[in-house]
C-alpha positions in Angstrom: -6.3 29.1 10.8 -9.5 27.4 9.9 -12.9 27.2 11.7 -16.2 25.9 10.5 -19.3 26.3 12.7 -21.9 23.4 12.9 -24.0 23.6 9.8 -25.9 20.6 8.4 -28.2 20.3 5.4 -31.6 21.5 6.7 -34.7 19.5 7.2 -36.6 22.1 5.2 -35.4 25.0 3.1 -37.8 27.3 1.2 -36.2 30.5 2.4 -32.6 31.5 3.3 -33.5 32.4 6.9 -35.7 29.2 7.4 -33.0 27.0 5.9 -30.3 28.7 8.0 -32.3 28.2 11.2 -32.8 24.5 10.6 -29.2 24.0 9.3 -27.9 25.4 12.6 -30.4 24.2 15.2 -30.6 20.8 13.6 -27.2 20.1 15.2 -28.7 20.5 18.7 -31.1 17.9 20.1 -32.3 20.4 22.8 -33.6 22.7 20.1 -35.9 20.0 18.5 -38.8 20.8 20.8 -38.7 24.5 19.8 -38.6 23.7 16.1 -41.6 21.4 16.3 -43.5 23.8 18.5 -43.3 26.3 15.7 -43.5 26.5 11.9 -47.0 25.1 11.8 -48.6 28.3 10.5 -48.2 29.7 7.0 -49.0 33.1 5.4 -49.1 34.3 1.8 -48.1 37.8 0.6 -49.8 39.0 -2.6 -47.9 41.4 -4.9 -48.9 42.7 -8.3 -47.2 39.9 -10.3 -46.5 37.1 -7.8 -47.3 35.6 -4.4 -44.8 34.7 -1.7 -45.5 32.0 1.0 -43.8 32.0 4.4 -43.7 30.4 7.8 -44.4 31.9 11.2 -41.9 32.5 12.7 -40.8 34.7 9.8 -37.9 37.2 9.6 -37.6 37.2 13.4 -36.4 33.5 13.3 -32.9 34.5 14.4 -33.8 37.4 16.7 -36.9 36.1 18.5 -35.5 32.7 19.2 -34.4 31.4 22.6 -31.5 29.5 21.1 -29.8 32.5 19.5 -28.0 35.5 20.9 -28.2 38.0 18.0 -27.4 41.5 17.0 -28.0 43.5 13.8 -25.0 45.8 13.2 -25.3 48.6 10.7 -23.0 48.8 7.7 -22.5 52.5 8.7 -21.1 51.5 12.1 -18.7 48.9 10.7 -17.6 51.4 8.1 -17.0 54.2 10.6 -15.0 51.9 12.8 -12.8 51.2 9.8 -13.1 47.4 10.2 -12.1 45.2 7.3 -15.1 43.0 6.5 -13.1 39.8 6.2 -11.3 40.4 9.6 -14.8 41.1 11.1 -16.3 37.9 9.7 -13.3 35.8 10.8 -13.4 37.3 14.3 -17.2 36.6 14.5 -16.7 33.0 13.5 -13.8 32.6 16.0 -16.3 33.7 18.7 -18.9 31.2 17.4 -21.1 33.8 15.6 -22.8 33.1 12.3 -23.0 35.9 9.8 -26.1 36.7 7.8 -25.9 39.6 5.4 -26.8 40.9 1.9 -24.1 40.9 -0.8 -23.8 41.1 -4.5 -24.0 37.3 -5.2 -24.1 37.8 -8.9 -20.8 39.7 -8.9 -19.3 37.2 -6.5 -20.0 34.5 -9.2 -18.7 36.6 -12.1 -22.3 37.3 -13.3 -24.7 40.2 -13.5 -25.2 42.2 -10.3 -27.7 40.4 -8.0 -28.2 41.3 -4.3 -29.2 38.5 -2.0 -28.8 37.4 1.6 -26.5 34.5 2.5 -25.1 32.7 5.5 -21.4 32.6 6.4 -20.4 29.8 8.7 -16.7 29.2 8.3 -13.4 30.3 7.0 -10.0 28.8 5.9 -6.9 31.0 5.9 -5.0 28.4 3.9 -7.3 28.7 0.9 -8.5 32.2 1.8 -12.1 31.2 1.5 -15.3 31.6 3.4 -17.9 28.8 3.8 -21.3 30.1 2.6 -24.9 28.9 2.0 -27.8 30.1 -0.2 -30.1 29.2 -3.1 -28.4 31.2 -5.8 -25.2 29.3 -6.5 -26.7 27.3 -9.4 -29.5 27.6 -11.9 -31.5 24.9 -10.0 -32.0 27.3 -7.1 -31.5 24.5 -4.7 -30.1 25.4 -1.2 -26.4 24.7 -1.4 -23.2 25.0 0.6 -20.3 26.6 -1.2 -17.2 28.7 -0.7 -15.9 32.0 -2.0 -12.6 33.8 -1.7 -12.0 36.5 0.8 -11.5 39.0 -2.0 -14.7 38.1 -3.9 -16.7 38.3 -0.7 -15.1 41.7 0.2 -16.1 43.1 -3.2 -19.6 41.6 -3.0 -20.2 43.1 0.4 -18.8 46.5 -0.4 -20.9 46.6 -3.6 -24.1 47.0 -1.6 -25.0 50.6 -0.9 -26.6 51.6 2.4 -29.9 52.4 0.7 -29.9 49.0 -1.0 -29.4 47.0 2.3 -32.9 45.9 3.5 -31.7 43.2 5.8 -34.4 42.6 8.5 -34.1 41.1 12.0 -37.9 41.0 12.4 -37.9 43.1 15.5 -37.5 46.5 14.0 -33.9 46.5 12.6 -33.5 47.5 9.0 -30.2 47.1 7.2 -26.8 45.7 8.3 -25.2 42.5 9.2 -27.0 40.0 11.5 -24.6 38.1 13.7 -25.8 35.4 16.1 -24.5 32.5 18.1 -26.2 29.4 19.6 -27.2 29.3 23.2 -26.6 25.5 23.3 -27.3 25.2 27.0 -30.9 26.5 26.7 -33.6 24.0 27.6 -37.0 24.3 25.9 -40.0 22.3 26.8 -42.2 21.3 23.9 -45.1 23.8 23.8 -48.2 21.8 22.9 -50.5 24.7 23.5 -48.6 26.9 21.0 -48.9 24.2 18.4 -52.6 23.8 19.1 -53.1 27.6 18.8 -51.1 27.7 15.5 -53.2 24.8 14.1 -56.4 26.6 15.0 -55.2 29.7 13.3 -54.2 27.7 10.3 -57.7 26.2 10.0 -59.4 29.5 10.7 -57.1 31.5 8.3 -56.1 33.9 11.1 -52.8 35.5 12.0 -50.6 33.8 14.5 -48.6 35.9 16.9 -49.9 39.3 15.8 -50.2 40.4 19.5 -46.6 39.8 20.3 -44.8 40.7 17.1 -43.0 44.0 16.8 -43.8 44.3 13.1 -47.0 44.0 11.0 -47.0 41.3 8.3 -49.8 43.2 6.5 -47.7 46.4 6.1 -45.3 46.8 3.3 -41.7 47.4 4.4 -38.3 47.8 2.6 -38.2 44.0 2.5 -41.8 43.7 1.1 -42.2 46.6 -1.3 -45.4 46.5 -3.3 -47.3 44.3 -0.9 -51.0 44.3 -1.7 -52.5 41.8 0.7 -51.8 38.9 3.2 -53.8 35.8 4.0 -53.1 33.0 6.5 -53.3 29.3 7.0 -55.6 27.3 4.8 -56.6 30.4 2.9 -53.2 30.5 1.2 -54.4 27.7 -1.2 -57.0 29.9 -2.8 -54.4 32.7 -3.2 -51.9 30.3 -4.8 -54.5 28.9 -7.1 -55.6 32.4 -8.2 -52.0 33.2 -8.8 -51.2 30.2 -11.0 -54.4 30.8 -13.0 -53.1 34.3 -13.8 -49.7 32.8 -14.7 -51.5 30.5 -17.2 -53.1 33.6 -18.9 -49.7 35.3 -19.1 -50.7 38.1 -16.7 -48.3 37.0 -14.0 -44.7 35.7 -13.9 -44.2 32.1 -12.7 -42.5 31.4 -9.4 -42.3 27.8 -8.0 -41.5 29.0 -4.5 -45.1 28.7 -3.1 -45.1 25.0 -4.1 -41.7 24.4 -2.4 -43.0 25.9 0.8 -46.2 23.9 0.7 -44.1 20.7 0.3 -41.7 21.6 3.0 -44.6 22.4 5.3 -46.0 18.9 4.9 -42.5 17.3 5.3 -42.2 19.2 8.6 -45.7 18.1 9.7 -44.9 14.4 9.1 -41.6 14.8 11.0 -43.4 16.7 13.8 -45.9 13.9 14.3 -43.2 11.3 14.4 -41.4 13.4 17.1 -44.7 13.7 19.1 -45.3 10.0 18.9 -41.8 8.7 19.5 -40.2 11.4 21.7 -43.2 13.0 23.6 -45.4 9.9 23.8 -48.4 11.9 22.5 -51.1 9.6 21.2 -51.5 10.6 17.6 -53.3 7.9 15.6 -51.7 5.9 12.9 -54.4 7.0 10.5 -53.6 10.7 11.0 -49.9 9.9 10.6 -50.5 8.0 7.4 -52.9 10.6 5.9 -50.3 13.4 6.5 -47.7 11.2 4.7 -50.1 10.7 1.8 -50.8 14.5 1.7 -47.0 15.2 1.7 -46.6 12.8 -1.3 -49.4 14.5 -3.2 -47.9 17.9 -2.6 -44.5 16.6 -3.8 -46.1 15.6 -7.0 -47.6 19.1 -7.4 -44.2 20.6 -6.7 -42.6 18.4 -9.3 -45.2 19.4 -11.8 -44.2 23.0 -11.1 -40.6 22.1 -11.9 -41.8 20.6 -15.3 -43.8 23.8 -16.1 -40.7 25.9 -15.2 -38.8 24.0 -17.9 -41.4 23.6 -20.7 -44.0 26.3 -20.0 -46.9 24.1 -20.9 -50.0 25.8 -19.4 -51.9 22.5 -19.2 -49.5 21.7 -16.3 -50.6 24.8 -14.5 -54.3 23.8 -15.0 -53.5 20.4 -13.4 -51.7 22.1 -10.5 -54.7 24.3 -9.8 -57.1 21.4 -9.9 -55.0 19.2 -7.7 -54.4 22.1 -5.2 -58.1 22.5 -4.7 -58.5 18.8 -3.7 -55.4 18.9 -1.6 -56.8 22.0 0.3 -59.8 19.9 1.3 -57.7 17.0 2.4 -55.4 19.3 4.4 -58.5 20.7 6.2 -59.7 17.3 7.2 -56.5 15.8 8.4 -55.4 18.9 10.2 -58.7 19.0 12.1 -58.2 15.4 13.1 -54.7 16.1 14.2 -55.9 19.1 16.2 -58.6 17.0 17.9 -56.1 14.4 18.9 -53.7 17.0 20.3 -56.5 18.4 22.5 -57.7 15.1 23.9 
């Protein structure tokens, strides 16, 4: 038998859970309103040697989502029930459940041990392969679809010890296999007030959703060991600039991920405004639309500069990135304020 669940290349990537969310819900037009009501707010985690930028919704994107029916099943339960992991995965897919779990992706590729989360969205008995998606299948770290054999996946899954499994569902679960299927009949009305609140929080640098979340973004967990601080919205620019200044001095290790998230955030904002204008008939001015597009292109240039630094390690590039980020931050404030004003008219 063979079955592959709907999974298209996502509008934005940045993180495995974000990419997976868009790769799945991008197939359902009735989910568009939910996607564009959310993901307007960002937050930045500071660690000793790096920073990590995320969207809100965060790890709860599969669990606290009206379009998914999800469950986090512990490895211990699956082991005690004496269930073969491949049989389990195939049965889940037959029942239209996606599988999101941590495995030894390095071992799966014949390389050094490297634990990471991936998505499983299909299987083929003829070739004895699973369809998978993640960022770690090539040195480019681009989000990719691939396949792996049943045996390689089994070994990669079994290689992860219980104490190493820090899979989170964002609502209190810690460790295991997250399975979820799409509630494709759900109807969601675009939530303009939610977007307005998120944009206000973005401009004010305040947390979005702290009153309803079941976890604290400011508190270190097994998934965020060594967390030192968290900032929100427009304030993430200063944290990213501080971080890249420290990278330039050699005191921190370089990660390009913050620039990827900034770029994806602007891509999503441009697409969101197009949706509001064309699908919801909300009067967003042409000037706001064009200025967000210009902002997106400027952030793309910064992201590409980050790629160049990643290759040649020229610290002058980092200096340019920091300088440009400062100007982009001010532009972001101005155009987001105008967008917010027009939404509230």
